[in-house]
C-alpha positions in Angstrom: 106.7 111.2 121.9 107.4 107.5 121.5 104.5 105.5 120.0 104.2 101.9 121.1 102.3 99.2 119.3 99.2 97.9 121.1 100.9 94.6 121.8 103.9 96.2 123.4 101.8 98.7 125.3 99.6 95.9 126.7 102.5 93.7 127.7 104.5 96.5 129.4 101.5 97.9 131.2 100.3 94.5 132.4 103.6 93.9 134.1 103.7 97.4 135.4 100.3 97.3 136.9 100.9 93.9 138.5 104.2 95.1 140.0 102.6 98.3 141.2 99.9 96.3 143.0 102.6 94.2 144.7 104.7 97.2 145.7 101.7 99.0 147.1 100.8 96.1 149.3 97.6 95.4 147.5 95.6 92.2 148.2 96.9 90.2 145.2 96.6 86.7 146.7 94.4 84.5 144.6 93.9 87.3 142.0 94.0 86.3 138.4 96.4 88.9 137.1 95.6 88.1 133.5 91.9 88.9 134.1 93.0 92.0 136.1 95.1 93.2 133.1 92.2 92.7 130.7 90.0 94.9 132.9 92.6 97.6 133.6 94.1 97.6 130.1 90.8 97.6 128.1 91.4 100.0 125.2 89.3 103.1 124.6 86.2 102.3 122.6 86.3 103.1 118.8 83.6 105.7 119.5 85.8 107.5 122.0 88.8 107.4 119.7 86.6 109.0 117.0 85.5 111.6 119.5 89.0 112.4 120.4 89.9 112.9 116.8 86.9 115.0 116.2 87.9 117.3 119.0 91.6 117.3 118.0 92.7 115.7 121.2 95.6 113.3 121.0 94.8 110.1 122.8 97.8 110.5 125.1 97.4 114.2 125.9 97.0 115.4 129.5 93.6 115.3 131.3 92.0 117.1 134.2 88.9 115.9 136.2 86.2 118.1 137.7 83.5 116.9 140.2 80.3 118.7 141.1 78.3 117.2 144.1 75.0 119.0 143.8 74.7 118.4 140.1 76.1 114.9 140.5 78.4 115.3 137.5 82.0 114.4 136.6 83.8 116.2 133.8 86.9 115.0 131.9 88.9 117.8 130.3 91.7 117.0 127.8 94.4 119.0 126.1 93.7 119.6 122.4 95.9 120.8 119.6 95.8 124.4 120.8 97.6 123.3 124.0 94.7 124.3 126.2 92.2 122.0 128.0 88.7 121.5 126.5 85.8 119.5 127.7 85.8 116.0 126.4 82.9 114.4 128.3 80.5 114.8 131.2 79.4 111.8 133.2 76.4 111.6 135.6 77.6 110.5 139.0 75.7 107.4 140.3 76.4 108.1 144.0 78.1 110.5 146.4 77.6 110.5 150.1 77.3 113.0 152.9 76.1 116.7 152.7 77.6 119.6 150.7 80.8 120.6 152.4 84.4 119.2 152.9 85.4 116.0 154.5 86.6 116.6 158.0 87.2 113.3 159.8 87.3 109.6 159.2 83.8 108.1 159.2 81.8 111.3 158.6 80.8 109.9 155.2 81.7 113.2 153.5 83.1 113.1 150.0 86.1 115.4 149.7 86.1 118.9 148.3 89.2 120.7 147.1 92.2 120.3 144.8 93.9 116.9 144.6 96.7 115.4 142.6 96.6 111.9 141.0 99.7 110.0 140.1 100.0 106.6 138.2 100.3 104.8 141.5 96.9 106.0 142.6 95.2 104.0 139.8 94.0 100.7 141.4 93.4 97.9 138.9 92.6 95.5 141.8 89.8 97.5 143.3 86.9 96.0 145.2 84.7 98.3 143.1 85.8 97.2 139.6 88.4 99.9 139.1 89.3 102.9 141.1 91.3 106.1 141.3 92.5 107.3 144.8 91.7 111.0 145.1 94.7 111.6 147.4 92.8 112.8 150.5 94.0 114.3 152.7 96.0 116.8 150.8 98.3 119.5 152.2 95.3 121.8 152.9 93.4 119.1 154.7 96.4 118.1 156.8 96.9 121.7 157.8 93.5 121.5 159.5 94.2 118.1 161.0 91.5 116.4 158.9 91.5 112.6 158.8 90.4 109.9 156.4 91.9 107.7 153.7 91.0 105.6 150.7 88.6 108.1 149.2 88.1 107.1 145.6 86.4 107.6 142.3 85.3 104.1 141.6 82.6 101.8 140.1 79.7 99.8 141.6 77.5 102.8 142.4 77.9 102.7 146.2 79.5 105.4 148.3 80.6 106.0 151.9 82.7 109.1 151.3 83.6 108.6 147.6 82.4 109.4 144.1 80.8 106.3 142.6 80.2 105.6 139.0 78.9 102.7 136.9 81.5 100.1 136.0 81.4 101.1 132.4 82.0 104.7 133.2 84.9 104.1 135.6 86.4 101.8 132.9 86.4 104.6 130.4 87.7 107.2 132.9 90.4 104.8 134.0 91.5 104.2 130.4 91.7 108.0 129.7 93.9 108.5 132.8 96.1 105.5 131.8 96.6 106.9 128.3 97.5 110.3 129.6 100.2 108.7 131.8 101.5 106.8 128.8 101.8 110.1 127.0 104.1 111.5 129.7 101.7 113.3 132.1 103.2 112.9 135.5 100.1 113.7 137.4 96.6 115.1 136.8 94.4 117.3 138.9 91.0 116.5 140.4 88.9 119.6 141.3 86.1 118.6 143.6 83.4 121.3 144.2 80.1 121.3 146.2 78.3 122.6 143.1 79.0 124.5 139.9 80.6 127.9 140.9 77.8 130.0 139.4 76.2 133.2 140.6 72.9 131.4 141.1 74.5 128.7 143.4 76.5 131.3 145.3 73.3 133.2 146.0 71.4 130.0 147.0 74.0 128.9 149.5 74.9 132.4 150.8 74.1 131.5 154.4 76.0 128.2 154.4 78.8 128.1 157.0 81.1 126.6 154.4 80.8 129.7 152.1 84.2 131.2 153.0 85.8 127.8 152.0 83.7 127.6 148.8 84.7 131.1 147.8 88.3 130.0 148.0 87.6 127.0 145.8 85.8 129.3 143.4 88.9 131.3 143.0 90.8 128.2 141.8 87.8 127.4 139.6 88.0 130.9 138.1 91.7 130.5 137.4 90.9 127.4 135.4 88.0 128.9 133.6 90.1 131.9 132.5 93.2 130.0 131.6 91.8 126.6 130.4 95.0 125.2 132.0 95.5 123.2 135.1 96.0 125.9 137.9 99.2 125.6 139.9 98.0 125.0 143.5 100.0 125.7 146.7 99.0 126.0 150.3 100.1 128.5 152.9 98.6 130.1 155.9 96.0 127.3 155.8 94.6 128.4 152.5 94.9 127.6 148.8 97.1 129.8 146.6 96.7 129.6 142.8 99.3 130.2 140.1 101.8 131.9 142.4 105.2 132.9 141.0 108.3 134.5 142.5 108.2 138.3 142.6 110.0 140.0 139.7 112.9 141.1 141.9 113.3 137.7 143.7 116.6 136.0 143.7 116.7 132.8 141.5 118.7 131.2 144.3 115.6 131.4 146.6 112.7 129.6 145.0 109.2 130.0 146.5 108.6 127.8 149.5 105.1 127.2 150.9 104.3 126.0 154.4 100.7 124.9 154.6 100.4 126.1 158.2 102.9 128.9 158.0 102.9 132.4 156.7 102.7 132.9 152.9 105.9 134.0 151.2 106.0 137.0 148.9 104.7 136.0 145.5 102.9 137.4 142.5 100.2 136.2 140.1 100.7 137.1 136.3 99.0 140.4 135.8 97.1 139.2 132.7 95.6 136.3 134.8 95.0 138.4 137.9 93.1 141.1 135.9 91.0 138.5 134.0 90.0 136.7 137.2 89.3 140.0 139.0 87.0 141.0 136.1 85.2 137.7 136.3 84.8 138.1 140.1 83.3 141.5 139.7 80.8 140.4 137.1 79.7 137.4 139.3 79.4 139.5 142.4 77.0 141.9 140.6 75.0 138.9 139.4 74.9 137.3 142.8 73.8 140.6 144.4 71.0 141.0 141.9 69.8 137.4 142.5 69.7 138.0 146.3 67.9 141.3 145.9 65.2 139.5 143.8 64.6 137.1 146.7 66.5 134.0 145.5 65.5 131.3 148.1 68.2 130.1 150.5 69.1 126.4 150.2 69.0 124.4 153.4 72.3 124.0 155.2 71.6 120.4 155.9 69.1 118.4 153.9 68.9 115.4 156.2 69.7 113.2 153.3 72.9 111.1 152.7 74.5 112.3 149.5 73.0 112.3 146.0 72.4 110.5 142.8 72.2 111.9 139.3 68.6 111.7 138.0 69.8 109.7 135.0 70.3 106.7 137.3 67.0 106.9 139.2 65.2 104.8 136.6 67.7 101.9 137.1 68.1 102.0 140.9 65.6 102.2 143.8 66.4 103.4 147.3 65.5 102.3 150.7 66.5 103.0 154.3 68.8 100.7 156.2 70.4 100.9 159.6 74.2 100.2 159.5 76.5 99.1 162.2 77.2 102.7 163.2 73.6 102.9 164.3 72.7 105.6 161.8 70.1 105.2 159.1 71.4 105.5 155.5 70.0 105.2 152.1 70.6 101.9 150.2 70.9 101.8 146.5 69.5 98.7 144.9 69.4 97.8 141.2 65.9 97.6 139.8 64.6 94.9 137.6 66.2 94.7 134.1 65.3 97.7 132.1 66.9 100.6 130.3 68.1 103.8 132.0 66.0 106.8 131.0 67.7 109.3 128.8 69.8 111.9 130.7 68.7 115.4 130.1 70.6 118.4 131.3 68.8 121.1 133.3 68.9 124.7 132.1 71.9 126.6 133.3 72.5 130.3 133.4 74.5 131.2 130.3 78.1 132.3 131.1 78.9 136.0 130.6 80.8 137.0 127.5 83.9 137.8 129.5 84.0 134.2 130.8 84.7 132.8 127.3 88.1 134.5 127.3 90.9 132.0 127.4 94.4 133.0 128.2 97.5 131.4 126.7 100.4 130.0 128.7 103.5 127.8 128.1 103.3 126.4 131.6 101.2 123.4 130.6 104.0 121.7 128.7 105.8 121.0 132.0 103.1 118.5 132.9 103.9 116.0 130.1 107.4 115.0 130.5 109.3 112.2 132.2 109.5 108.4 131.9 106.3 106.5 132.6 107.8 103.8 134.8 110.0 106.3 136.7 106.8 108.1 137.6 104.9 104.9 138.3 107.3 103.6 140.9 109.4 106.7 141.8 106.8 108.4 144.0 103.2 108.9 145.0 101.3 106.8 147.4 99.2 103.9 146.3 96.6 102.7 148.8 94.5 99.7 148.1 90.9 100.3 149.0 90.0 98.9 152.4 86.3 98.1 152.4 84.5 98.8 155.6 82.4 96.0 156.9 79.0 96.8 158.4 75.9 94.8 158.9 72.8 96.3 157.3 69.5 95.9 159.1 66.0 97.0 158.0 65.5 100.5 159.3 62.6 102.1 160.8 60.1 103.9 158.5 61.6 106.9 156.8 61.0 110.3 158.4 57.9 112.1 157.4 59.4 115.0 155.7 62.2 114.4 153.1 63.3 116.3 150.1 61.6 115.2 147.0 64.7 114.3 144.8 65.9 110.8 145.1 69.4 112.1 144.2 70.4 111.5 147.7 70.9 107.8 148.2 73.6 105.8 149.9 74.7 102.3 149.3 74.4 99.9 152.2 77.5 98.8 154.0 78.4 95.2 153.6 81.4 93.0 154.2 84.5 94.3 152.5 82.8 96.8 150.2 84.3 100.2 149.8 82.2 103.3 149.5 82.8 105.5 146.5 80.5 107.4 144.1 79.9 106.8 140.3 80.4 109.1 137.4 78.0 110.5 134.9 78.2 109.8 131.2 77.2 112.7 129.1 79.1 114.6 126.5 79.0 118.4 126.5 79.0 120.6 123.4 81.1 123.7 124.2 81.8 126.6 122.0 85.4 127.5 121.0 86.9 129.9 123.5 87.6 133.5 122.4 91.1 134.6 121.3 93.4 134.8 124.3 94.4 138.3 125.5 97.9 139.5 125.0 100.4 139.0 127.9 100.8 142.0 130.3 103.3 142.8 133.0 102.9 140.9 136.3 101.3 142.1 139.4 102.6 141.5 142.9 100.7 140.1 145.8 101.7 139.2 149.3 98.6 137.4 150.3 96.4 134.9 148.6 94.3 136.3 145.7 90.7 137.1 146.6 88.2 134.4 145.6 86.5 134.9 142.3 83.2 134.0 141.0 83.1 131.7 138.0 80.9 131.7 135.0 78.5 128.9 134.6 79.5 126.4 131.9 77.5 126.0 128.7 74.6 123.6 128.6 75.5 120.0 128.1 74.2 118.3 125.0 71.3 116.1 125.7 71.3 113.6 122.8 73.1 110.2 122.7 75.6 109.3 120.1 74.5 106.4 118.0 78.1 105.2 117.6 78.0 104.0 121.2 80.1 106.7 122.9 79.2 107.2 126.5 77.3 110.4 126.2 75.5 112.5 128.9 72.3 112.2 127.0 72.3 108.4 127.6 74.5 107.2 130.5 75.7 103.8 129.5 74.9 101.4 132.3 74.1 98.1 130.6 71.7 96.3 132.7 72.9 93.0 131.4 76.5 93.5 132.3 76.4 95.7 135.4 77.2 93.7 138.4 75.4 95.2 141.4 76.6 94.4 144.9 73.1 94.5 146.0 71.6 92.2 143.4 71.1 89.5 146.1 68.7 91.8 147.9 66.3 92.3 145.0 
């Protein structure tokens, strides 16, 4: 891997990002590209560099992002010296909008759920929301169902109308980690967006939700990741996700697998080692879920009547109020409170994962993700859409309804001229035990149809203490009140 000096890297990337913005048709008129470069090319903090070294993660190794709506958390996973992905950091999400469930159409305010691919061209250094990463909605699965919508992002500014919004400092660090992985040769990284953590408890709570069949399919991909600790290969056929599919052993090399999102699935197989591990995990989770239901686990409401959510870590910094937007609907506005510190972020207790879930399998497939020339990937493909803020006049709304869920996690930013709705990440760092020794490879097992969804073990509890070195940790989401520029400051 070629190592560039900081000066060379900065000079090359500044020109590349500026050209990428022009080629993508971004609004660059009147933009100070030198200031833009300073924001988009800000190096990783010394504390993050130390953390990467502590976890044996090269700065330019591949990454993967996981989003959890109900918990309002964003995780960054990064490849370590073992070649597998390990948890680097967990960030509290400042805002996401809509209800639990996938995005279906333009304007429904739903944040996407599913598996999405991020290329260098989807990093937007000229965002209306500090910095942003286009999720890539709609993907092949969404298009197979005729779903509509665009410009769905992970961005800063803590305001969302269908996105995942973070604080500016958080998105700056997430953006830098993505940028470094592309410098290291990663052609694209995966974003896995879930309604909640795929645990037995959550599956029991949401058992009556009409989206459960879809969520079980997402859980299957989640389980493939949990077992392998590698980015699962995702395909779509017969209007469903297919994970880690390979040609059958007797297939002709001249006829590679071809997947039609709306057509019949081709004959394929999943490596037997992986299929057996996922099946075992599914079995264990099914038993747990059945026990929880038999003990009378309460059913979560299908619709909460609230618009999205906010991680509790941000509730001390922001207050919410109801406003009526141009669409005539009442939404929750997020407004920055008076100057003050954000209360420490403490993780809630989670069900410990079963022993079987700590098994991590080895694979050589990951290496294929980190090859190729950076600029060839940057300009050779992938769509780059500049965020197009939606204008809407906010008016004071009528008094809030009498009955509303207690948590303030559901709060939506008011619409205003040219702002773009996208949620904010959470900053917390998770301490995770080393995975167990991977099992030995076994023969492969054929499957004609998509593997059955599998339940996933719940991840370990996140550390709840802040790092004195200044690293953005989950225990103390870093949202400096002195430097955070809120779009709603004028309304205080």
